[in-house]
C-alpha positions in Angstrom: 14.5 3.7 10.2 14.3 4.3 6.5 11.3 4.3 4.1 12.4 2.8 0.8 10.6 3.5 -2.4 11.5 0.4 -4.3 11.4 2.1 -7.7 14.0 4.6 -6.5 16.1 1.8 -4.9 15.9 -1.0 -7.4 18.6 -2.9 -5.4 15.7 -3.8 -3.0 13.7 -5.5 -5.7 14.4 -9.1 -4.6 13.9 -8.2 -0.9 10.6 -6.4 -1.7 9.3 -9.4 -3.7 10.3 -11.9 -1.1 8.9 -9.9 1.9 5.6 -8.9 0.3 5.0 -12.4 -1.0 5.7 -13.7 2.5 3.2 -11.4 4.0 0.4 -11.3 1.4 0.8 -14.1 -1.2 -0.4 -17.7 -1.3 0.8 -20.4 -3.7 -1.6 -19.1 -6.4 -0.5 -15.4 -6.1 3.3 -15.6 -5.8 3.8 -14.7 -9.4 1.2 -11.8 -9.2 3.4 -10.0 -6.6 6.6 -10.8 -8.4 5.3 -9.6 -11.7 3.7 -6.4 -10.3 6.8 -5.4 -8.4 9.2 -6.2 -11.2 7.2 -4.2 -13.8 6.6 -1.3 -11.4 10.4 -0.6 -11.5 10.3 -0.3 -15.3 7.4 2.1 -15.8 7.3 5.9 -16.2 3.8 6.0 -14.8 3.3 7.2 -11.3 1.7 3.8 -10.3 2.3 1.3 -8.9 4.9 2.1 -6.2 6.0 -0.4 -3.6 7.4 0.7 -0.2 9.5 -1.0 2.5 10.4 0.3 6.0 13.8 -0.9 7.0 15.2 -0.8 10.5 19.0 -1.5 10.8 18.9 -3.8 7.8 15.7 -5.6 8.7 12.5 -5.1 6.6 9.7 -4.5 9.1 6.9 -2.9 7.1 5.5 -2.8 3.6 2.8 -1.2 1.5 1.9 -0.4 -2.1 0.3 2.5 -4.0 -1.7 1.0 -6.8 -4.4 1.8 -9.3 -7.0 -0.7 -7.9 -7.0 -3.2 -5.1 -9.1 -5.9 -6.7 -12.3 -4.1 -5.8 -15.4 -3.0 -7.7 -14.9 0.7 -7.3 -12.6 1.1 -10.3 -13.8 4.7 -10.5 -11.7 5.5 -7.5 -7.9 5.7 -7.4 -5.1 5.4 -6.3 -5.2 2.8 -3.5 -3.0 1.9 -0.6 -2.6 -1.8 -0.5 -0.7 -4.5 1.4 0.1 -2.5 4.5 1.8 -4.8 6.9 3.8 -4.1 10.1 5.7 -6.8 11.9 4.0 -7.7 15.1 7.0 -6.8 17.3 6.9 -3.3 15.8 3.2 -2.6 16.1 2.0 0.2 18.4 5.0 2.5 17.4 3.1 4.5 14.8 5.2 3.0 12.0 2.1 2.5 9.9 1.5 6.2 10.2 5.0 7.0 8.9 4.4 4.9 5.8 0.9 6.2 5.2 2.2 9.8 5.5 4.9 9.0 2.9 2.3 7.4 0.6 0.0 10.4 1.0 2.9 12.8 0.1 3.8 10.8 -3.0 0.1 10.5 -4.0 -0.3 14.3 -3.7 2.9 14.9 -5.6 1.7 12.6 -8.4 -1.3 15.0 -8.8 -4.0 13.1 -6.9 -6.4 14.8 -4.4 -7.6 11.7 -2.7 -6.3 8.3 -1.6 -8.3 5.1 -1.0 -8.0 1.8 0.7 -10.1 -1.2 1.4 -10.1 -3.2 4.6 -12.3 -4.8 7.2 -10.2 -3.3 10.0 -12.4 -0.8 11.9 -10.7 1.9 14.0 -7.1 1.8 12.6 -7.2 3.9 9.5 -9.6 6.4 11.0 -6.8 7.5 13.2 -4.9 8.6 10.1 -7.6 10.7 8.5 -9.3 8.1 6.4 -13.1 8.1 6.4 -15.4 5.2 5.6 -17.3 5.9 2.4 -19.1 2.6 1.6 -18.5 -1.0 0.7 -16.9 -2.5 -2.4 -16.9 -6.1 -3.8 -14.0 -8.4 -4.7 -13.9 -10.8 -7.7 -13.7 -13.7 -5.2 -17.1 -12.9 -3.8 -16.3 -11.0 -0.5 -16.7 -7.4 0.3 -14.6 -4.8 2.1 -15.1 -1.4 3.6 -13.7 1.5 1.5 -11.9 4.4 3.1 -10.9 7.8 1.6 -8.4 10.3 2.7 -8.4 13.9 1.3 -5.0 15.2 0.4 -6.1 18.8 0.2 -5.9 20.8 3.3 -9.3 22.0 4.4 
C-alpha cells in the first residue's frame, strides 16, 4: 500500500479528482473539488494537500489537509477533511496510516495542532484527537470539533 501526496505525484490529479468527487461531492459541488485539487498542485503554500491511499493500483482511501472545513472556527487550522475508507478495507487501521501521514506533514509545515470536524463519536479519539467543542456550517448544521496536539507531551 502506498500513501500518495497528490501535489508530489501530479500524475494522480485526475484520479484524485474523480475519486474524491465520487465520495464527497454532489452535483452542486463537483467543481469545488476539481478546482481545489487542481489549484492545490500549483501553489507554493503548505495547504491544501490531498492524499490517496492506493493498494495494487486501486484507490481505497482519501483525505485532505486544508485551511478550513466550512466551519465557523476559522481561528483554528489546519483541518483534516474528506477522510474516506472503502467499506471493504475498514477495520484494518488504514485511516490511522493516513492520519499519521497527515499529522507528520502538518508538523513538518510548522503547525503544532491539527483539527477536524465530524459527528462520528469514538473513531478519532482512538487516534489522539480530543473533542473541544462544536462549530457551525454555512448551511445551518453543526459538527463536533476535534484537536490533536502534534507536540510530544
